[in-house]
C-alpha positions as CSV (number, residue, x, y, z in Angstrom):
1,M,12.1,13.6,35.0
2,D,14.1,15.7,32.5
3,I,11.7,15.6,29.7
4,K,8.5,17.8,29.5
5,L,5.1,16.1,30.3
6,N,1.9,17.4,29.9
7,T,-0.7,16.3,32.8
8,K,-2.1,13.3,30.9
9,E,1.2,12.2,30.2
10,S,2.5,12.7,34.0
11,T,-0.6,11.0,35.2
12,I,-0.3,7.8,32.9
13,I,3.4,7.4,33.7
14,K,2.8,7.5,37.5
15,K,0.2,5.0,37.1
16,V,2.4,2.5,35.4
17,A,5.2,3.2,38.0
18,R,2.9,2.5,40.7
19,A,1.9,-1.0,39.4
20,A,5.5,-1.6,38.8
21,E,6.2,-1.3,42.1
22,A,3.2,-3.2,43.5
23,L,4.3,-6.1,41.3
24,G,8.1,-5.7,42.1
25,L,9.1,-5.3,38.5
26,E,12.1,-3.3,37.2
27,T,10.3,-0.8,34.5
28,Y,11.4,1.7,32.0
29,L,9.6,4.2,29.4
30,I,11.5,3.6,26.5
31,G,12.2,4.3,22.8
32,G,10.0,6.9,20.5
33,F,8.2,8.7,23.0
34,V,11.7,9.6,25.3
35,R,13.1,10.7,21.9
36,D,10.3,12.7,20.7
37,K,9.7,14.4,24.4
38,I,13.2,15.7,24.0
39,L,13.0,16.7,20.6
40,D,9.6,18.6,21.4
41,R,7.7,16.5,18.9
42,E,3.7,15.6,19.4
43,T,3.5,12.1,21.0
44,K,0.2,10.0,21.0
45,D,1.6,6.5,22.3
46,A,4.5,5.4,24.8
47,D,6.3,2.1,25.1
48,F,7.3,0.5,28.6
49,V,9.5,-2.1,28.9
50,C,9.6,-4.3,32.2
51,V,12.3,-7.1,33.5
52,G,9.5,-9.7,33.6
53,D,6.1,-10.2,32.7
54,A,4.8,-7.3,30.8
55,I,1.1,-8.6,30.5
56,E,0.7,-8.8,33.8
57,L,1.8,-5.3,34.4
58,A,-0.3,-4.4,31.6
59,K,-3.2,-5.5,33.6
60,E,-2.1,-4.0,36.9
61,V,-1.8,-1.0,35.1
62,A,-5.4,-1.0,33.6
63,K,-7.0,-1.5,37.2
64,Q,-5.4,2.0,38.0
65,F,-8.1,3.7,35.6
66,N,-11.7,4.3,36.0
67,P,-13.2,2.7,34.1
68,V,-10.8,0.1,33.8
69,P,-9.5,0.0,29.8
70,Q,-9.3,-3.2,27.9
71,V,-5.8,-5.0,27.8
72,D,-5.4,-6.5,24.3
73,Y,-2.2,-8.8,24.7
74,F,0.0,-11.4,22.7
75,K,0.9,-14.2,24.8
76,N,3.4,-15.5,22.2
77,F,5.2,-12.3,22.0
78,G,4.8,-11.6,25.5
79,T,3.5,-8.0,24.7
80,A,0.4,-6.0,25.9
81,Y,-1.7,-2.8,24.6
82,I,-3.8,-0.4,26.2
83,R,-5.7,2.5,24.7
84,I,-6.4,5.1,27.3
85,K,-9.3,7.6,26.4
86,T,-9.5,10.7,28.3
87,S,-12.1,13.6,28.5
88,N,-12.4,16.2,25.9
89,R,-11.4,19.3,28.1
90,K,-8.1,20.6,27.7
91,E,-5.7,19.9,31.0
92,S,-3.2,22.6,32.0
93,S,0.2,21.3,31.6
94,Q,2.6,21.5,34.8
95,V,5.5,22.3,32.2
96,P,4.6,23.3,28.4
97,S,4.8,20.7,26.1
98,S,3.8,19.5,22.5
99,G,1.4,16.7,24.1
100,G,-1.6,17.7,22.4
101,D,-5.6,17.7,23.3
102,V,-6.0,15.4,26.4
103,G,-9.2,14.4,24.6
104,E,-7.1,12.3,22.1
105,A,-6.7,8.6,22.9
106,F,-3.4,7.6,24.1
107,D,-1.8,4.4,23.5
108,I,0.4,2.7,25.8
109,E,2.2,-0.8,25.3
110,F,4.2,-3.0,27.3
111,V,7.0,-5.4,26.7
112,G,9.1,-7.6,28.6
113,A,13.0,-6.9,28.0
114,R,14.6,-9.3,26.0
115,K,17.4,-10.6,24.0
116,E,17.1,-11.6,20.3
117,S,19.1,-13.7,17.8
118,Y,18.2,-14.1,14.1
119,H,18.3,-16.8,11.5
120,H,19.6,-15.4,8.1
121,D,16.6,-16.1,6.2
122,S,14.4,-14.4,8.4
123,R,13.4,-11.0,10.2
124,K,11.7,-13.1,13.2
125,P,14.2,-13.4,16.1
126,N,14.7,-16.1,18.7
127,V,13.4,-14.2,22.0
128,E,14.5,-14.8,25.4
129,P,14.1,-12.9,28.6
130,G,16.9,-10.2,29.1
131,T,17.8,-7.3,31.0
132,I,17.4,-3.6,30.1
133,K,20.5,-3.7,28.6
134,D,19.9,-6.7,26.5
135,D,16.7,-4.9,25.4
136,Q,18.5,-1.6,24.6
137,D,21.0,-3.7,22.6
138,R,18.6,-5.0,20.4
139,R,17.1,-1.3,19.5
140,D,17.7,-0.1,16.0
141,F,19.3,3.1,16.7
142,T,20.9,5.0,19.6
143,I,18.4,7.6,19.2
144,N,15.4,5.1,19.9
145,A,17.2,3.2,22.5
146,L,16.9,6.0,25.1
147,A,15.0,4.9,28.5
148,I,14.0,6.7,31.6
149,S,13.6,4.8,34.9
150,L,10.5,4.5,36.5
151,N,12.0,2.5,39.6
152,K,11.5,3.9,43.2
153,N,15.5,4.0,43.6
154,N,16.0,6.2,40.6
155,Y,12.6,7.3,39.4
156,G,13.3,9.8,36.3
157,K,16.9,8.8,35.6
158,R,17.9,8.5,32.1
159,V,19.4,5.3,31.0
160,D,21.5,6.0,27.8
161,P,24.4,3.3,27.1
162,F,24.9,4.3,23.7
163,N,25.0,8.2,24.2
164,G,21.9,8.4,22.2
165,I,21.3,12.0,23.7
166,K,24.5,13.3,22.0
167,D,22.9,11.9,18.9
168,L,19.4,13.5,19.2
169,E,21.5,16.9,19.9
170,A,23.7,16.5,16.7
171,G,20.9,15.2,14.7
172,I,22.8,12.0,13.9
173,I,21.3,8.5,13.1
174,R,23.3,5.7,14.3
175,T,22.9,1.9,15.0
176,P,23.8,0.8,18.7
177,L,26.0,-2.0,17.6
178,E,27.7,-3.1,14.4
179,P,25.5,-1.5,11.3
180,S,25.9,-4.7,9.3
181,Q,24.9,-6.8,12.2
182,T,21.9,-4.7,13.3
183,F,20.7,-4.5,9.4
184,S,21.5,-8.1,8.7
185,D,19.2,-9.2,11.9
186,D,16.1,-6.7,10.6
187,P,16.6,-5.4,7.1
188,L,13.7,-3.0,7.8
189,R,15.8,-1.1,10.0
190,M,17.6,0.2,6.7
191,M,14.6,1.7,5.3
192,R,13.7,3.2,9.2
193,A,16.8,4.8,9.3
194,I,16.2,6.6,5.8
195,R,12.6,7.6,7.1
196,F,13.6,8.8,10.2
197,A,16.6,11.1,8.5
198,T,13.6,12.1,6.2
199,E,11.3,13.1,9.2
200,L,13.6,14.5,11.5
201,R,16.2,16.0,8.9
202,F,18.8,14.1,10.6
203,T,22.1,13.0,8.9
204,I,22.9,9.0,8.8
205,E,26.2,8.6,10.4
206,E,29.1,7.6,8.0
207,K,29.5,4.0,9.5
208,T,25.7,3.2,9.7
209,W,25.5,4.7,6.0
210,K,28.1,2.2,4.6
211,G,26.2,-0.7,6.6
212,I,23.0,0.1,4.5
213,I,25.0,0.2,1.3
214,E,26.7,-3.2,2.3
215,T,23.7,-5.0,3.6
216,K,20.9,-3.6,0.9
217,E,20.5,-6.8,-0.6
218,R,19.0,-8.2,2.4
219,I,15.7,-6.2,2.1
220,S,14.3,-9.0,0.1
221,I,13.5,-10.9,3.1
222,I,11.0,-8.2,4.2
223,S,7.4,-8.4,3.4
224,Q,6.1,-5.8,0.5
225,E,3.5,-4.7,3.1
226,R,6.2,-3.6,5.8
227,I,8.4,-2.0,3.0
228,T,5.5,0.0,1.5
229,D,4.5,1.3,5.1
230,E,8.0,2.9,5.4
231,L,7.9,4.1,2.1
232,N,4.4,5.7,2.8
233,K,5.8,7.4,5.8
234,I,8.7,8.8,3.6
235,I,6.2,10.3,1.3
236,A,4.3,12.0,4.0
237,A,7.2,13.4,5.6
238,P,7.3,17.3,5.3
239,K,10.3,16.8,2.5
240,P,9.8,13.6,1.2
241,S,12.7,14.2,-1.5
242,V,15.2,13.7,1.0
243,G,14.1,10.1,1.7
244,F,14.1,9.3,-1.8
245,D,17.4,10.7,-2.4
246,L,18.9,8.7,0.1
247,L,16.9,5.3,-1.2
248,Y,18.1,6.1,-4.2
249,K,22.0,6.6,-3.4
250,S,21.9,3.8,-1.2
251,G,20.7,1.5,-3.8
252,L,17.5,0.2,-1.9
253,L,15.0,2.0,-4.5
254,Q,16.5,0.0,-7.5
255,L,15.5,-3.1,-5.1
256,I,11.9,-1.8,-4.0
257,F,10.8,0.5,-6.7
258,P,12.8,-0.1,-10.0
259,Q,10.4,1.9,-12.1
260,M,11.3,5.1,-10.3
261,I,15.1,4.7,-11.0
262,D,14.2,4.5,-14.8
263,L,13.3,8.3,-14.5
264,A,17.1,8.9,-13.3
265,G,19.6,10.6,-15.7
266,A,19.6,13.1,-18.5
267,E,20.5,11.5,-22.0
268,Y,22.1,14.0,-24.9
269,K,22.1,14.0,-28.5
270,D,22.9,16.4,-31.1
271,G,23.5,18.6,-28.2
272,L,20.0,18.6,-27.2
273,G,19.1,17.1,-23.7
274,H,16.2,16.3,-21.1
275,K,15.8,17.2,-17.7
276,D,16.5,14.5,-15.1
277,N,13.0,13.4,-14.5
278,F,13.8,11.5,-11.2
279,Y,14.8,14.7,-9.7
280,H,12.1,16.7,-11.3
281,T,9.6,14.1,-9.8
282,L,11.2,14.9,-6.4
283,Q,11.0,18.7,-6.7
284,V,7.1,18.1,-7.9
285,L,6.7,16.2,-5.0
286,D,8.0,18.6,-2.3
287,N,6.4,21.5,-3.9
288,L,3.0,19.5,-3.5
289,S,4.0,18.6,-0.1
290,G,4.1,22.4,1.0
291,K,0.5,22.4,0.0
292,T,-1.2,19.3,0.9
293,D,-0.7,16.5,3.4
294,D,-3.0,14.0,0.9
295,L,-0.8,10.8,0.8
296,W,-2.7,10.0,-2.3
297,L,-2.3,13.2,-4.1
298,R,1.4,13.0,-3.4
299,W,1.4,9.4,-4.8
300,A,0.1,11.0,-8.0
301,A,3.2,13.3,-7.6
302,V,5.5,10.4,-7.4
303,L,3.9,8.7,-10.6
304,H,3.1,11.6,-12.6
305,D,5.9,11.2,-15.2
306,I,6.5,7.3,-14.3
307,A,5.8,6.6,-18.2
308,K,8.4,9.1,-19.5
309,P,11.2,6.3,-19.7
310,V,9.1,4.1,-21.9
311,T,7.7,6.9,-23.9
312,K,10.8,9.1,-24.5
313,K,11.9,9.3,-28.3
314,F,14.2,11.9,-29.9
315,E,12.6,13.7,-33.0
316,E,14.2,15.5,-35.7
317,G,13.6,19.3,-35.2
318,Q,11.9,18.8,-31.9
319,G,14.5,17.3,-29.7
320,W,13.3,14.6,-27.0
321,T,9.7,13.9,-26.5
322,F,7.4,11.9,-24.2
323,H,4.0,11.5,-26.3
324,G,1.3,10.3,-24.4
325,H,3.4,9.4,-21.1
326,E,0.3,10.5,-19.2
327,V,-1.9,7.8,-21.0
328,V,0.7,5.2,-20.8
329,G,1.3,6.2,-17.1
330,G,-2.1,6.1,-16.0
331,K,-2.1,2.3,-17.3
332,M,1.2,1.6,-15.1
333,V,-0.4,3.1,-11.9
334,P,-2.6,-0.5,-11.2
335,K,0.4,-2.4,-12.0
336,I,2.7,-0.5,-9.7
337,F,-0.2,-0.2,-6.8
338,S,-0.4,-4.1,-6.9
339,K,3.1,-4.9,-6.9
340,L,3.7,-2.2,-3.8
341,K,0.3,-4.0,-2.1
342,L,-1.1,-0.3,-2.0
343,P,-5.0,0.2,-2.1
344,L,-6.6,-1.1,-5.4
345,H,-9.9,0.8,-5.2
346,E,-10.8,4.1,-4.4
347,E,-7.1,5.2,-4.1
348,M,-5.8,3.9,-6.9
349,R,-8.2,5.2,-9.2
350,F,-7.7,8.7,-7.7
351,V,-4.1,8.2,-8.5
352,K,-4.5,7.2,-12.0
353,K,-6.8,9.8,-12.9
354,M,-4.5,12.4,-11.6
355,V,-1.7,11.0,-13.7
356,E,-3.8,10.9,-16.7
357,L,-5.3,14.3,-16.6
358,H,-2.0,16.2,-15.3
359,L,-1.0,17.7,-18.6
360,R,-4.7,19.0,-19.4
361,P,-4.8,22.0,-17.6
362,I,-1.6,23.2,-19.3
363,S,-3.0,22.9,-22.5
364,L,-5.7,25.4,-21.1
365,T,-3.6,28.0,-20.7
366,K,-3.3,28.8,-24.3
367,E,-5.4,31.5,-25.8
368,N,-8.9,31.2,-27.4
369,I,-9.5,27.8,-25.2
370,T,-13.3,26.9,-25.8
371,D,-15.9,26.3,-23.3
372,S,-16.0,22.9,-24.5
373,A,-12.5,21.9,-23.6
374,I,-13.2,23.6,-20.1
375,R,-16.4,21.5,-19.5
376,R,-14.5,18.4,-20.6
377,L,-11.7,19.1,-18.1
378,L,-14.5,19.8,-15.3
379,F,-16.2,16.7,-16.3
380,D,-13.3,14.4,-16.3
381,A,-11.7,15.6,-13.1
382,G,-15.2,15.9,-11.4
383,D,-14.6,16.3,-7.5
384,D,-10.9,16.0,-7.9
385,F,-10.5,19.1,-9.9
386,D,-8.8,21.2,-7.3
387,A,-6.4,18.5,-6.4
388,L,-5.5,18.1,-10.1
389,M,-4.7,22.0,-10.1
390,L,-2.5,21.8,-7.1
391,L,-0.5,18.9,-9.0
392,C,-0.3,21.0,-12.2
393,E,1.1,23.7,-10.1
394,A,3.5,21.5,-8.3
395,D,4.9,20.6,-11.6
396,I,5.9,23.9,-12.7
397,T,9.9,23.4,-11.4
398,S,11.9,25.6,-13.9
399,K,14.7,27.5,-12.2
400,N,13.7,30.7,-14.5
401,K,11.4,32.3,-11.9
402,Q,9.7,34.5,-14.7
403,K,8.7,31.5,-16.5
404,V,7.3,29.9,-13.3
405,K,5.6,33.2,-12.4
406,R,3.9,33.2,-15.9
407,Y,2.6,29.5,-15.7
408,L,1.0,29.9,-12.4
409,E,-0.7,33.4,-13.3
410,N,-2.0,31.4,-16.4
411,F,-3.3,28.5,-14.1
412,Q,-5.0,31.2,-12.1
413,L,-6.7,32.0,-15.3
414,V,-7.5,28.6,-15.9
415,R,-9.2,28.2,-12.3
416,Q,-11.2,31.3,-13.1
417,R,-12.5,30.2,-16.4
418,C,-13.5,26.8,-15.1
419,K,-15.2,28.6,-12.0
420,E,-17.3,30.8,-14.4
421,V,-18.2,27.7,-16.6
422,E,-18.9,25.4,-13.7
423,E,-21.4,28.4,-12.3
424,K,-22.9,28.3,-15.7
425,D,-23.3,24.6,-16.5
426,H,-22.7,22.7,-13.4
427,I,-20.6,20.0,-15.1
428,R,-18.3,18.7,-12.0
429,N,-21.1,16.7,-10.6
430,W,-23.0,16.3,-13.8
431,Q,-25.6,13.5,-14.4
432,P,-27.2,13.0,-17.8
433,P,-30.8,13.7,-17.8
434,I,-31.3,11.0,-20.0
435,T,-30.3,7.6,-18.4
436,G,-29.5,4.2,-19.9
437,E,-33.0,3.1,-18.8
438,I,-34.9,5.7,-20.5
439,I,-33.2,5.0,-23.7
440,L,-33.6,1.2,-23.4
441,E,-37.6,1.7,-22.6
442,T,-37.9,4.3,-25.4
443,F,-36.6,2.1,-28.3
444,G,-37.4,-1.1,-26.5
445,L,-33.8,-2.2,-26.6
446,P,-32.1,-4.9,-24.5
447,P,-28.5,-3.7,-23.1
448,S,-26.6,-3.4,-26.3
449,R,-24.1,-1.4,-28.1
450,P,-26.5,1.4,-29.8
451,V,-27.8,2.3,-25.9
452,G,-24.0,3.3,-25.4
453,I,-23.8,5.2,-28.7
454,I,-26.5,7.0,-27.8
455,K,-25.3,7.7,-24.2
456,D,-21.8,9.1,-25.2
457,A,-23.2,11.0,-28.3
458,L,-25.5,12.7,-25.5
459,K,-22.6,13.4,-23.3
460,D,-20.4,14.8,-26.0
461,A,-23.4,17.0,-27.4
462,M,-23.7,18.7,-23.8
463,L,-20.0,19.1,-23.1
464,D,-19.5,20.5,-26.7
465,G,-22.4,23.0,-26.0
466,I,-24.6,21.8,-28.9
467,I,-27.5,21.0,-26.8
468,P,-28.4,22.5,-23.3
469,N,-28.3,20.5,-20.3
470,T,-32.1,20.2,-20.3
471,Y,-34.4,17.0,-20.4
472,E,-36.2,18.3,-23.3
473,A,-33.3,19.0,-25.5
474,A,-31.6,15.6,-24.3
475,Y,-35.0,13.4,-25.3
476,A,-34.8,15.4,-28.7
477,F,-31.3,14.9,-29.3
478,M,-31.8,11.1,-28.1
479,L,-34.7,10.6,-30.8
480,E,-32.7,12.1,-33.7
481,K,-29.6,10.0,-32.8
482,G,-31.8,6.8,-32.6
483,R,-33.0,7.7,-36.1
484,E,-29.5,7.8,-37.3
485,L,-29.1,4.3,-36.0
486,G,-32.1,2.9,-37.4
487,L,-34.3,3.0,-34.3
488,Q,-37.9,3.6,-33.8
489,P,-39.2,4.7,-30.4
490,Q,-41.8,2.4,-29.0
491,K,-45.6,3.7,-29.0
492,S,-47.0,4.3,-25.6
């Protein structure tokens, strides 16, 4: 076998081969596992294709392990899945590999070799049993059609009808069959082509690229969830700008995320122009991706300037302005998340907060910034302060190295000021010493507007340094504010 396997992988594959031989099933290791092992990438799962009953094969494979793992199978699709759990100790590899710690679970999936035909209005194929060649014909790209025989007569032999190994070596994404047919059958493959090009830093072969452009409208038959899954994988890549640039140039981005297209281009008036906010956004995303793998912070980078097109205005004496784009952008985030079928709870609220706050630290780089302004930033950012600062630092994309250096140094001063104020006032996780319940009881009020007014006044007084963060000072302030509103404390 001409791929490097660690002990865990080698053991699993040999068990599959023994089970296949016992059942008399022609079986192959195929797809992403083979591709990634050749590229020396980490692997956590493997796919096997057999000419025959894949569910029967999976059950036979399970018997090879002690304890016997659960076999999950889907009879309608003829597929089966096993999660292999191994010990936490590391085993030495017979051959060096990037396979990782054997303590991690390893997933194996089984499918019967098949051939497929499609209706024009659906990506769900009509499936019938086929040969290994039929199965490789239906694969999306040549680099994913590579197979290795597990059969006794030619164990370990590579089966590569489309010369996928050559494309792997050259860094090429190419469809096995005619691109227009491949993409029309399953339009999600267009996004997968771009995602693989992004993750692997490969080039999409010219004919395949033209097939994407010509077939792009077919993406409309794909569910939003599947599209967004590929989009998330592009955003999670080491250099996400590669994928967004390809989506943009292919015309797919206009169809799946039109708000981002609106950022593209620079407009000039009276000789004054603004930067291309699409490519600025991609630079911010790349800058941030070099510092964090946090998918939702990366989404904040994607959306931080999303409202610039709708807030853009040319003002005499100032040129182009985007006043309030952070506020408008924050309001756009829930709608965009809903449309893209992204999570609408904690993750969305985090991204919304980052978009709304991304200009605040920049305003704090000016001289004579008060502790009050620092307190308000710490209070509003809370536990997400460090994430916000990463986003703000990534947002500096000037080609002027001295300007970038100056901004980043200023941000370090902001971090230092925030640290000093936080150590003194403990604002990031601040809880008011006077609760709404205390206000209700003190003045004998039902839940009502005056309670909110007093709570907000207390918060502002503490953040502005008017009163210290103590119960006694807050209680006295509450009584004073209550008197201003015509309220009298209840006698105990």
